[in-house]
mmCIF file of the N, C-alpha and C atoms, coordinates in Angstrom:
data_MODEL
# 
_entry.id   MODEL 
# 
loop_
_atom_site.group_PDB 
_atom_site.id 
_atom_site.type_symbol 
_atom_site.label_atom_id 
_atom_site.label_alt_id 
_atom_site.label_comp_id 
_atom_site.label_asym_id 
_atom_site.label_entity_id 
_atom_site.label_seq_id 
_atom_site.pdbx_PDB_ins_code 
_atom_site.Cartn_x 
_atom_site.Cartn_y 
_atom_site.Cartn_z 
_atom_site.occupancy 
_atom_site.B_iso_or_equiv 
_atom_site.pdbx_formal_charge 
_atom_site.auth_seq_id 
_atom_site.auth_comp_id 
_atom_site.auth_asym_id 
_atom_site.auth_atom_id 
_atom_site.pdbx_PDB_model_num 
ATOM 1   N N  . UNK A 1 1  ? 116.175 52.741 -79.687  1.00 0.00 ? 1  UNK A N  1 
ATOM 2   C CA . UNK A 1 1  ? 116.175 52.070 -80.672  1.00 0.00 ? 1  UNK A CA 1 
ATOM 3   C C  . UNK A 1 1  ? 115.481 52.097 -81.643  1.00 0.00 ? 1  UNK A C  1 
ATOM 4   N N  . UNK A 1 2  ? 114.133 52.876 -81.655  1.00 0.00 ? 2  UNK A N  1 
ATOM 5   C CA . UNK A 1 2  ? 113.410 53.551 -81.915  1.00 0.00 ? 2  UNK A CA 1 
ATOM 6   C C  . UNK A 1 2  ? 114.279 53.902 -83.240  1.00 0.00 ? 2  UNK A C  1 
ATOM 7   N N  . UNK A 1 3  ? 115.029 55.059 -82.558  1.00 0.00 ? 3  UNK A N  1 
ATOM 8   C CA . UNK A 1 3  ? 115.478 56.016 -83.677  1.00 0.00 ? 3  UNK A CA 1 
ATOM 9   C C  . UNK A 1 3  ? 116.758 55.412 -84.075  1.00 0.00 ? 3  UNK A C  1 
ATOM 10  N N  . UNK A 1 4  ? 117.392 53.796 -84.258  1.00 0.00 ? 4  UNK A N  1 
ATOM 11  C CA . UNK A 1 4  ? 118.450 53.238 -85.091  1.00 0.00 ? 4  UNK A CA 1 
ATOM 12  C C  . UNK A 1 4  ? 117.733 53.297 -85.765  1.00 0.00 ? 4  UNK A C  1 
ATOM 13  N N  . UNK A 1 5  ? 116.224 51.859 -85.547  1.00 0.00 ? 5  UNK A N  1 
ATOM 14  C CA . UNK A 1 5  ? 115.602 52.037 -86.642  1.00 0.00 ? 5  UNK A CA 1 
ATOM 15  C C  . UNK A 1 5  ? 114.746 52.933 -87.171  1.00 0.00 ? 5  UNK A C  1 
ATOM 16  N N  . UNK A 1 6  ? 115.136 53.838 -87.417  1.00 0.00 ? 6  UNK A N  1 
ATOM 17  C CA . UNK A 1 6  ? 114.083 55.472 -88.231  1.00 0.00 ? 6  UNK A CA 1 
ATOM 18  C C  . UNK A 1 6  ? 115.679 55.695 -89.102  1.00 0.00 ? 6  UNK A C  1 
ATOM 19  N N  . UNK A 1 7  ? 117.085 55.668 -88.402  1.00 0.00 ? 7  UNK A N  1 
ATOM 20  C CA . UNK A 1 7  ? 118.064 55.661 -89.217  1.00 0.00 ? 7  UNK A CA 1 
ATOM 21  C C  . UNK A 1 7  ? 118.591 55.209 -89.625  1.00 0.00 ? 7  UNK A C  1 
ATOM 22  N N  . UNK A 1 8  ? 118.862 53.940 -89.673  1.00 0.00 ? 8  UNK A N  1 
ATOM 23  C CA . UNK A 1 8  ? 118.469 53.243 -90.122  1.00 0.00 ? 8  UNK A CA 1 
ATOM 24  C C  . UNK A 1 8  ? 117.598 52.545 -91.806  1.00 0.00 ? 8  UNK A C  1 
ATOM 25  N N  . UNK A 1 9  ? 116.984 52.195 -91.263  1.00 0.00 ? 9  UNK A N  1 
ATOM 26  C CA . UNK A 1 9  ? 115.796 51.468 -92.489  1.00 0.00 ? 9  UNK A CA 1 
ATOM 27  C C  . UNK A 1 9  ? 114.872 52.964 -92.796  1.00 0.00 ? 9  UNK A C  1 
ATOM 28  N N  . UNK A 1 10 ? 114.408 53.975 -91.885  1.00 0.00 ? 10 UNK A N  1 
ATOM 29  C CA . UNK A 1 10 ? 113.659 54.835 -93.322  1.00 0.00 ? 10 UNK A CA 1 
ATOM 30  C C  . UNK A 1 10 ? 113.519 55.886 -93.024  1.00 0.00 ? 10 UNK A C  1 
ATOM 31  N N  . UNK A 1 11 ? 114.997 57.141 -92.546  1.00 0.00 ? 11 UNK A N  1 
ATOM 32  C CA . UNK A 1 11 ? 114.772 57.997 -92.827  1.00 0.00 ? 11 UNK A CA 1 
ATOM 33  C C  . UNK A 1 11 ? 115.562 58.222 -94.387  1.00 0.00 ? 11 UNK A C  1 
ATOM 34  N N  . UNK A 1 12 ? 116.158 57.554 -94.972  1.00 0.00 ? 12 UNK A N  1 
ATOM 35  C CA . UNK A 1 12 ? 116.514 57.997 -96.475  1.00 0.00 ? 12 UNK A CA 1 
ATOM 36  C C  . UNK A 1 12 ? 115.515 57.371 -97.362  1.00 0.00 ? 12 UNK A C  1 
ATOM 37  N N  . UNK A 1 13 ? 114.503 56.616 -97.597  1.00 0.00 ? 13 UNK A N  1 
ATOM 38  C CA . UNK A 1 13 ? 113.857 56.158 -98.284  1.00 0.00 ? 13 UNK A CA 1 
ATOM 39  C C  . UNK A 1 13 ? 112.833 57.295 -98.132  1.00 0.00 ? 13 UNK A C  1 
ATOM 40  N N  . UNK A 1 14 ? 111.952 58.188 -96.520  1.00 0.00 ? 14 UNK A N  1 
ATOM 41  C CA . UNK A 1 14 ? 111.410 59.246 -96.941  1.00 0.00 ? 14 UNK A CA 1 
ATOM 42  C C  . UNK A 1 14 ? 111.558 60.488 -96.907  1.00 0.00 ? 14 UNK A C  1 
ATOM 43  N N  . UNK A 1 15 ? 113.159 60.424 -97.905  1.00 0.00 ? 15 UNK A N  1 
ATOM 44  C CA . UNK A 1 15 ? 113.893 61.256 -97.207  1.00 0.00 ? 15 UNK A CA 1 
ATOM 45  C C  . UNK A 1 15 ? 114.116 61.716 -98.793  1.00 0.00 ? 15 UNK A C  1 
ATOM 46  N N  . UNK A 1 16 ? 113.740 61.088 -99.274  1.00 0.00 ? 16 UNK A N  1 
ATOM 47  C CA . UNK A 1 16 ? 113.113 60.815 -101.124 1.00 0.00 ? 16 UNK A CA 1 
ATOM 48  C C  . UNK A 1 16 ? 111.950 60.586 -101.683 1.00 0.00 ? 16 UNK A C  1 
ATOM 49  N N  . UNK A 1 17 ? 110.782 60.691 -100.656 1.00 0.00 ? 17 UNK A N  1 
ATOM 50  C CA . UNK A 1 17 ? 109.266 60.366 -100.537 1.00 0.00 ? 17 UNK A CA 1 
ATOM 51  C C  . UNK A 1 17 ? 109.369 58.698 -101.070 1.00 0.00 ? 17 UNK A C  1 
ATOM 52  N N  . UNK A 1 18 ? 109.269 58.087 -100.155 1.00 0.00 ? 18 UNK A N  1 
ATOM 53  C CA . UNK A 1 18 ? 108.933 56.405 -101.028 1.00 0.00 ? 18 UNK A CA 1 
ATOM 54  C C  . UNK A 1 18 ? 109.256 55.684 -99.665  1.00 0.00 ? 18 UNK A C  1 
ATOM 55  N N  . UNK A 1 19 ? 108.444 54.782 -99.671  1.00 0.00 ? 19 UNK A N  1 
ATOM 56  C CA . UNK A 1 19 ? 108.373 53.860 -98.213  1.00 0.00 ? 19 UNK A CA 1 
ATOM 57  C C  . UNK A 1 19 ? 109.514 52.832 -98.679  1.00 0.00 ? 19 UNK A C  1 
ATOM 58  N N  . UNK A 1 20 ? 110.059 51.933 -97.348  1.00 0.00 ? 20 UNK A N  1 
ATOM 59  C CA . UNK A 1 20 ? 111.167 51.169 -97.150  1.00 0.00 ? 20 UNK A CA 1 
ATOM 60  C C  . UNK A 1 20 ? 111.343 50.520 -98.703  1.00 0.00 ? 20 UNK A C  1 
ATOM 61  N N  . UNK A 1 21 ? 109.740 49.382 -98.665  1.00 0.00 ? 21 UNK A N  1 
ATOM 62  C CA . UNK A 1 21 ? 109.355 48.593 -100.015 1.00 0.00 ? 21 UNK A CA 1 
ATOM 63  C C  . UNK A 1 21 ? 109.924 49.730 -101.527 1.00 0.00 ? 21 UNK A C  1 
ATOM 64  N N  . UNK A 1 22 ? 108.768 50.123 -101.199 1.00 0.00 ? 22 UNK A N  1 
ATOM 65  C CA . UNK A 1 22 ? 109.712 51.539 -102.959 1.00 0.00 ? 22 UNK A CA 1 
ATOM 66  C C  . UNK A 1 22 ? 111.218 51.734 -103.131 1.00 0.00 ? 22 UNK A C  1 
ATOM 67  N N  . UNK A 1 23 ? 111.624 51.933 -101.853 1.00 0.00 ? 23 UNK A N  1 
ATOM 68  C CA . UNK A 1 23 ? 113.476 52.420 -102.377 1.00 0.00 ? 23 UNK A CA 1 
ATOM 69  C C  . UNK A 1 23 ? 113.813 50.587 -102.181 1.00 0.00 ? 23 UNK A C  1 
ATOM 70  N N  . UNK A 1 24 ? 113.146 49.291 -101.304 1.00 0.00 ? 24 UNK A N  1 
ATOM 71  C CA . UNK A 1 24 ? 113.697 47.872 -101.565 1.00 0.00 ? 24 UNK A CA 1 
ATOM 72  C C  . UNK A 1 24 ? 113.633 47.705 -103.096 1.00 0.00 ? 24 UNK A C  1 
ATOM 73  N N  . UNK A 1 25 ? 113.078 47.827 -103.551 1.00 0.00 ? 25 UNK A N  1 
ATOM 74  C CA . UNK A 1 25 ? 112.478 47.511 -105.530 1.00 0.00 ? 25 UNK A CA 1 
ATOM 75  C C  . UNK A 1 25 ? 113.184 48.647 -105.991 1.00 0.00 ? 25 UNK A C  1 
ATOM 76  N N  . UNK A 1 26 ? 113.310 49.944 -106.011 1.00 0.00 ? 26 UNK A N  1 
ATOM 77  C CA . UNK A 1 26 ? 114.165 50.817 -106.919 1.00 0.00 ? 26 UNK A CA 1 
ATOM 78  C C  . UNK A 1 26 ? 115.488 50.464 -106.684 1.00 0.00 ? 26 UNK A C  1 
ATOM 79  N N  . UNK A 1 27 ? 115.406 50.387 -105.417 1.00 0.00 ? 27 UNK A N  1 
ATOM 80  C CA . UNK A 1 27 ? 117.155 50.050 -105.553 1.00 0.00 ? 27 UNK A CA 1 
ATOM 81  C C  . UNK A 1 27 ? 117.699 48.155 -105.878 1.00 0.00 ? 27 UNK A C  1 
ATOM 82  N N  . UNK A 1 28 ? 117.300 47.716 -106.019 1.00 0.00 ? 28 UNK A N  1 
ATOM 83  C CA . UNK A 1 28 ? 117.236 46.033 -106.296 1.00 0.00 ? 28 UNK A CA 1 
ATOM 84  C C  . UNK A 1 28 ? 116.790 46.278 -108.420 1.00 0.00 ? 28 UNK A C  1 
ATOM 85  N N  . UNK A 1 29 ? 115.900 47.047 -108.598 1.00 0.00 ? 29 UNK A N  1 
ATOM 86  C CA . UNK A 1 29 ? 116.143 47.342 -109.777 1.00 0.00 ? 29 UNK A CA 1 
ATOM 87  C C  . UNK A 1 29 ? 116.530 47.914 -110.777 1.00 0.00 ? 29 UNK A C  1 
ATOM 88  N N  . UNK A 1 30 ? 118.116 49.043 -110.134 1.00 0.00 ? 30 UNK A N  1 
ATOM 89  C CA . UNK A 1 30 ? 119.333 49.539 -109.998 1.00 0.00 ? 30 UNK A CA 1 
ATOM 90  C C  . UNK A 1 30 ? 119.879 48.159 -110.068 1.00 0.00 ? 30 UNK A C  1 
ATOM 91  N N  . UNK A 1 31 ? 120.292 47.548 -109.204 1.00 0.00 ? 31 UNK A N  1 
ATOM 92  C CA . UNK A 1 31 ? 121.000 46.637 -108.807 1.00 0.00 ? 31 UNK A CA 1 
ATOM 93  C C  . UNK A 1 31 ? 121.225 46.108 -109.890 1.00 0.00 ? 31 UNK A C  1 
ATOM 94  N N  . UNK A 1 32 ? 120.423 45.808 -110.588 1.00 0.00 ? 32 UNK A N  1 
ATOM 95  C CA . UNK A 1 32 ? 119.941 44.747 -111.656 1.00 0.00 ? 32 UNK A CA 1 
ATOM 96  C C  . UNK A 1 32 ? 120.528 45.048 -112.976 1.00 0.00 ? 32 UNK A C  1 
ATOM 97  N N  . UNK A 1 33 ? 119.878 46.366 -113.243 1.00 0.00 ? 33 UNK A N  1 
ATOM 98  C CA . UNK A 1 33 ? 120.406 46.916 -114.894 1.00 0.00 ? 33 UNK A CA 1 
ATOM 99  C C  . UNK A 1 33 ? 121.889 47.410 -114.416 1.00 0.00 ? 33 UNK A C  1 
ATOM 100 N N  . UNK A 1 34 ? 122.797 47.598 -113.320 1.00 0.00 ? 34 UNK A N  1 
ATOM 101 C CA . UNK A 1 34 ? 123.799 47.343 -113.131 1.00 0.00 ? 34 UNK A CA 1 
ATOM 102 C C  . UNK A 1 34 ? 125.413 45.920 -113.080 1.00 0.00 ? 34 UNK A C  1 
ATOM 103 N N  . UNK A 1 35 ? 124.224 45.856 -113.157 1.00 0.00 ? 35 UNK A N  1 
ATOM 104 C CA . UNK A 1 35 ? 125.278 44.218 -112.597 1.00 0.00 ? 35 UNK A CA 1 
ATOM 105 C C  . UNK A 1 35 ? 124.620 43.203 -114.312 1.00 0.00 ? 35 UNK A C  1 
ATOM 106 N N  . UNK A 1 36 ? 123.453 43.417 -114.825 1.00 0.00 ? 36 UNK A N  1 
ATOM 107 C CA . UNK A 1 36 ? 123.947 44.039 -116.667 1.00 0.00 ? 36 UNK A CA 1 
ATOM 108 C C  . UNK A 1 36 ? 124.788 44.685 -117.119 1.00 0.00 ? 36 UNK A C  1 
ATOM 109 N N  . UNK A 1 37 ? 124.431 45.882 -117.311 1.00 0.00 ? 37 UNK A N  1 
ATOM 110 C CA . UNK A 1 37 ? 125.772 46.439 -117.607 1.00 0.00 ? 37 UNK A CA 1 
ATOM 111 C C  . UNK A 1 37 ? 126.874 46.211 -117.171 1.00 0.00 ? 37 UNK A C  1 
ATOM 112 N N  . UNK A 1 38 ? 127.804 45.752 -116.166 1.00 0.00 ? 38 UNK A N  1 
ATOM 113 C CA . UNK A 1 38 ? 129.055 45.212 -115.621 1.00 0.00 ? 38 UNK A CA 1 
ATOM 114 C C  . UNK A 1 38 ? 128.748 43.616 -116.398 1.00 0.00 ? 38 UNK A C  1 
ATOM 115 N N  . UNK A 1 39 ? 128.390 42.589 -117.042 1.00 0.00 ? 39 UNK A N  1 
ATOM 116 C CA . UNK A 1 39 ? 128.539 42.126 -117.330 1.00 0.00 ? 39 UNK A CA 1 
ATOM 117 C C  . UNK A 1 39 ? 128.768 42.218 -119.097 1.00 0.00 ? 39 UNK A C  1 
ATOM 118 N N  . UNK A 1 40 ? 128.020 42.993 -119.689 1.00 0.00 ? 40 UNK A N  1 
ATOM 119 C CA . UNK A 1 40 ? 128.183 43.928 -120.791 1.00 0.00 ? 40 UNK A CA 1 
ATOM 120 C C  . UNK A 1 40 ? 129.370 44.226 -121.050 1.00 0.00 ? 40 UNK A C  1 
ATOM 121 N N  . UNK A 1 41 ? 129.900 45.330 -120.868 1.00 0.00 ? 41 UNK A N  1 
ATOM 122 C CA . UNK A 1 41 ? 130.968 46.008 -120.533 1.00 0.00 ? 41 UNK A CA 1 
ATOM 123 C C  . UNK A 1 41 ? 132.106 44.776 -120.197 1.00 0.00 ? 41 UNK A C  1 
ATOM 124 N N  . UNK A 1 42 ? 132.338 43.276 -119.334 1.00 0.00 ? 42 UNK A N  1 
ATOM 125 C CA . UNK A 1 42 ? 133.424 42.460 -119.430 1.00 0.00 ? 42 UNK A CA 1 
ATOM 126 C C  . UNK A 1 42 ? 133.282 41.500 -120.585 1.00 0.00 ? 42 UNK A C  1 
ATOM 127 N N  . UNK A 1 43 ? 132.311 41.829 -121.084 1.00 0.00 ? 43 UNK A N  1 
ATOM 128 C CA . UNK A 1 43 ? 132.224 41.073 -122.593 1.00 0.00 ? 43 UNK A CA 1 
ATOM 129 C C  . UNK A 1 43 ? 132.727 42.232 -123.974 1.00 0.00 ? 43 UNK A C  1 
ATOM 130 N N  . UNK A 1 44 ? 132.672 43.159 -123.364 1.00 0.00 ? 44 UNK A N  1 
ATOM 131 C CA . UNK A 1 44 ? 133.207 44.781 -124.643 1.00 0.00 ? 44 UNK A CA 1 
ATOM 132 C C  . UNK A 1 44 ? 135.228 43.858 -123.845 1.00 0.00 ? 44 UNK A C  1 
ATOM 133 N N  . UNK A 1 45 ? 134.888 44.285 -123.074 1.00 0.00 ? 45 UNK A N  1 
ATOM 134 C CA . UNK A 1 45 ? 137.102 43.751 -122.963 1.00 0.00 ? 45 UNK A CA 1 
ATOM 135 C C  . UNK A 1 45 ? 137.211 43.228 -123.707 1.00 0.00 ? 45 UNK A C  1 
ATOM 136 N N  . UNK A 1 46 ? 136.963 41.475 -123.158 1.00 0.00 ? 46 UNK A N  1 
ATOM 137 C CA . UNK A 1 46 ? 136.975 40.744 -124.088 1.00 0.00 ? 46 UNK A CA 1 
ATOM 138 C C  . UNK A 1 46 ? 137.132 40.601 -125.722 1.00 0.00 ? 46 UNK A C  1 
ATOM 139 N N  . UNK A 1 47 ? 135.836 41.158 -126.368 1.00 0.00 ? 47 UNK A N  1 
ATOM 140 C CA . UNK A 1 47 ? 135.628 40.871 -127.185 1.00 0.00 ? 47 UNK A CA 1 
ATOM 141 C C  . UNK A 1 47 ? 134.895 42.166 -127.554 1.00 0.00 ? 47 UNK A C  1 
ATOM 142 N N  . UNK A 1 48 ? 136.331 43.318 -128.246 1.00 0.00 ? 48 UNK A N  1 
ATOM 143 C CA . UNK A 1 48 ? 135.598 44.777 -128.562 1.00 0.00 ? 48 UNK A CA 1 
ATOM 144 C C  . UNK A 1 48 ? 134.152 44.519 -128.905 1.00 0.00 ? 48 UNK A C  1 
ATOM 145 N N  . UNK A 1 49 ? 134.155 44.082 -130.648 1.00 0.00 ? 49 UNK A N  1 
ATOM 146 C CA . UNK A 1 49 ? 133.186 44.193 -131.051 1.00 0.00 ? 49 UNK A CA 1 
ATOM 147 C C  . UNK A 1 49 ? 131.933 43.760 -130.479 1.00 0.00 ? 49 UNK A C  1 
ATOM 148 N N  . UNK A 1 50 ? 131.295 43.600 -129.155 1.00 0.00 ? 50 UNK A N  1 
ATOM 149 C CA . UNK A 1 50 ? 130.555 43.562 -128.814 1.00 0.00 ? 50 UNK A CA 1 
ATOM 150 C C  . UNK A 1 50 ? 129.583 44.588 -128.063 1.00 0.00 ? 50 UNK A C  1 
ATOM 151 N N  . UNK A 1 51 ? 128.898 44.065 -127.755 1.00 0.00 ? 51 UNK A N  1 
ATOM 152 C CA . UNK A 1 51 ? 128.190 45.437 -126.977 1.00 0.00 ? 51 UNK A CA 1 
ATOM 153 C C  . UNK A 1 51 ? 128.940 46.770 -126.352 1.00 0.00 ? 51 UNK A C  1 
ATOM 154 N N  . UNK A 1 52 ? 128.540 47.273 -127.847 1.00 0.00 ? 52 UNK A N  1 
ATOM 155 C CA . UNK A 1 52 ? 129.941 48.486 -128.326 1.00 0.00 ? 52 UNK A CA 1 
ATOM 156 C C  . UNK A 1 52 ? 129.659 49.936 -127.522 1.00 0.00 ? 52 UNK A C  1 
ATOM 157 N N  . UNK A 1 53 ? 128.051 50.258 -126.956 1.00 0.00 ? 53 UNK A N  1 
ATOM 158 C CA . UNK A 1 53 ? 127.831 51.843 -127.292 1.00 0.00 ? 53 UNK A CA 1 
ATOM 159 C C  . UNK A 1 53 ? 126.680 51.000 -125.757 1.00 0.00 ? 53 UNK A C  1 
ATOM 160 N N  . UNK A 1 54 ? 126.628 50.002 -124.796 1.00 0.00 ? 54 UNK A N  1 
ATOM 161 C CA . UNK A 1 54 ? 126.273 49.644 -124.540 1.00 0.00 ? 54 UNK A CA 1 
ATOM 162 C C  . UNK A 1 54 ? 126.489 50.469 -122.895 1.00 0.00 ? 54 UNK A C  1 
ATOM 163 N N  . UNK A 1 55 ? 127.764 50.689 -122.556 1.00 0.00 ? 55 UNK A N  1 
ATOM 164 C CA . UNK A 1 55 ? 128.015 51.687 -121.271 1.00 0.00 ? 55 UNK A CA 1 
ATOM 165 C C  . UNK A 1 55 ? 127.004 52.748 -122.088 1.00 0.00 ? 55 UNK A C  1 
ATOM 166 N N  . UNK A 1 56 ? 127.820 53.776 -122.960 1.00 0.00 ? 56 UNK A N  1 
ATOM 167 C CA . UNK A 1 56 ? 126.559 54.182 -123.187 1.00 0.00 ? 56 UNK A CA 1 
ATOM 168 C C  . UNK A 1 56 ? 124.784 55.058 -123.513 1.00 0.00 ? 56 UNK A C  1 
ATOM 169 N N  . UNK A 1 57 ? 124.341 53.499 -123.460 1.00 0.00 ? 57 UNK A N  1 
ATOM 170 C CA . UNK A 1 57 ? 123.390 53.757 -123.344 1.00 0.00 ? 57 UNK A CA 1 
ATOM 171 C C  . UNK A 1 57 ? 122.147 53.602 -122.043 1.00 0.00 ? 57 UNK A C  1 
ATOM 172 N N  . UNK A 1 58 ? 123.121 52.398 -120.882 1.00 0.00 ? 58 UNK A N  1 
ATOM 173 C CA . UNK A 1 58 ? 123.203 51.279 -119.329 1.00 0.00 ? 58 UNK A CA 1 
ATOM 174 C C  . UNK A 1 58 ? 122.757 53.465 -119.406 1.00 0.00 ? 58 UNK A C  1 
ATOM 175 N N  . UNK A 1 59 ? 124.276 54.269 -119.369 1.00 0.00 ? 59 UNK A N  1 
ATOM 176 C CA . UNK A 1 59 ? 124.076 55.560 -118.652 1.00 0.00 ? 59 UNK A CA 1 
ATOM 177 C C  . UNK A 1 59 ? 122.960 55.916 -118.964 1.00 0.00 ? 59 UNK A C  1 
ATOM 178 N N  . UNK A 1 60 ? 122.512 56.288 -120.312 1.00 0.00 ? 60 UNK A N  1 
ATOM 179 C CA . UNK A 1 60 ? 121.938 57.602 -120.708 1.00 0.00 ? 60 UNK A CA 1 
ATOM 180 C C  . UNK A 1 60 ? 120.423 56.794 -119.844 1.00 0.00 ? 60 UNK A C  1 
ATOM 181 N N  . UNK A 1 61 ? 120.539 55.666 -119.685 1.00 0.00 ? 61 UNK A N  1 
ATOM 182 C CA . UNK A 1 61 ? 118.879 54.946 -119.049 1.00 0.00 ? 61 UNK A CA 1 
ATOM 183 C C  . UNK A 1 61 ? 118.713 55.023 -117.875 1.00 0.00 ? 61 UNK A C  1 
ATOM 184 N N  . UNK A 1 62 ? 120.023 55.186 -116.790 1.00 0.00 ? 62 UNK A N  1 
ATOM 185 C CA . UNK A 1 62 ? 119.943 55.030 -115.650 1.00 0.00 ? 62 UNK A CA 1 
ATOM 186 C C  . UNK A 1 62 ? 119.765 56.340 -115.551 1.00 0.00 ? 62 UNK A C  1 
ATOM 187 N N  . UNK A 1 63 ? 120.744 57.437 -116.541 1.00 0.00 ? 63 UNK A N  1 
ATOM 188 C CA . UNK A 1 63 ? 120.369 58.640 -115.242 1.00 0.00 ? 63 UNK A CA 1 
ATOM 189 C C  . UNK A 1 63 ? 118.271 59.114 -116.247 1.00 0.00 ? 63 UNK A C  1 
ATOM 190 N N  . UNK A 1 64 ? 118.149 59.281 -117.104 1.00 0.00 ? 64 UNK A N  1 
ATOM 191 C CA . UNK A 1 64 ? 116.362 59.444 -117.459 1.00 0.00 ? 64 UNK A CA 1 
ATOM 192 C C  . UNK A 1 64 ? 115.762 58.610 -116.003 1.00 0.00 ? 64 UNK A C  1 
ATOM 193 N N  . UNK A 1 65 ? 115.957 57.470 -115.617 1.00 0.00 ? 65 UNK A N  1 
ATOM 194 C CA . UNK A 1 65 ? 115.446 56.518 -114.768 1.00 0.00 ? 65 UNK A CA 1 
ATOM 195 C C  . UNK A 1 65 ? 115.294 56.773 -113.766 1.00 0.00 ? 65 UNK A C  1 
ATOM 196 N N  . UNK A 1 66 ? 116.776 57.801 -113.013 1.00 0.00 ? 66 UNK A N  1 
ATOM 197 C CA . UNK A 1 66 ? 116.711 58.324 -111.605 1.00 0.00 ? 66 UNK A CA 1 
ATOM 198 C C  . UNK A 1 66 ? 116.204 59.400 -111.837 1.00 0.00 ? 66 UNK A C  1 
ATOM 199 N N  . UNK A 1 67 ? 116.361 60.686 -112.980 1.00 0.00 ? 67 UNK A N  1 
ATOM 200 C CA . UNK A 1 67 ? 115.892 61.437 -112.888 1.00 0.00 ? 67 UNK A CA 1 
ATOM 201 C C  . UNK A 1 67 ? 113.853 61.698 -112.929 1.00 0.00 ? 67 UNK A C  1 
ATOM 202 N N  . UNK A 1 68 ? 113.350 61.171 -113.835 1.00 0.00 ? 68 UNK A N  1 
ATOM 203 C CA . UNK A 1 68 ? 112.173 60.425 -113.776 1.00 0.00 ? 68 UNK A CA 1 
ATOM 204 C C  . UNK A 1 68 ? 111.236 59.462 -113.550 1.00 0.00 ? 68 UNK A C  1 
ATOM 205 N N  . UNK A 1 69 ? 111.119 59.084 -112.829 1.00 0.00 ? 69 UNK A N  1 
ATOM 206 C CA . UNK A 1 69 ? 110.356 57.658 -111.822 1.00 0.00 ? 69 UNK A CA 1 
ATOM 207 C C  . UNK A 1 69 ? 111.297 58.110 -110.056 1.00 0.00 ? 69 UNK A C  1 
# 
């Protein structure tokens, strides 16, 4: 049972130098960033003059966030 808990909840965060809650907070932050980006891309698909470079900016922001935080 302990091995299962470790594999499911702790292995990946520890491999990345995080606690479970630090990992959860970071992952939820990415999720919110991606959700906002998705809504902007949807608006851009319908009205092309809106959010013209938002996907490029989001990609750059997330790349920086992944590499430096």
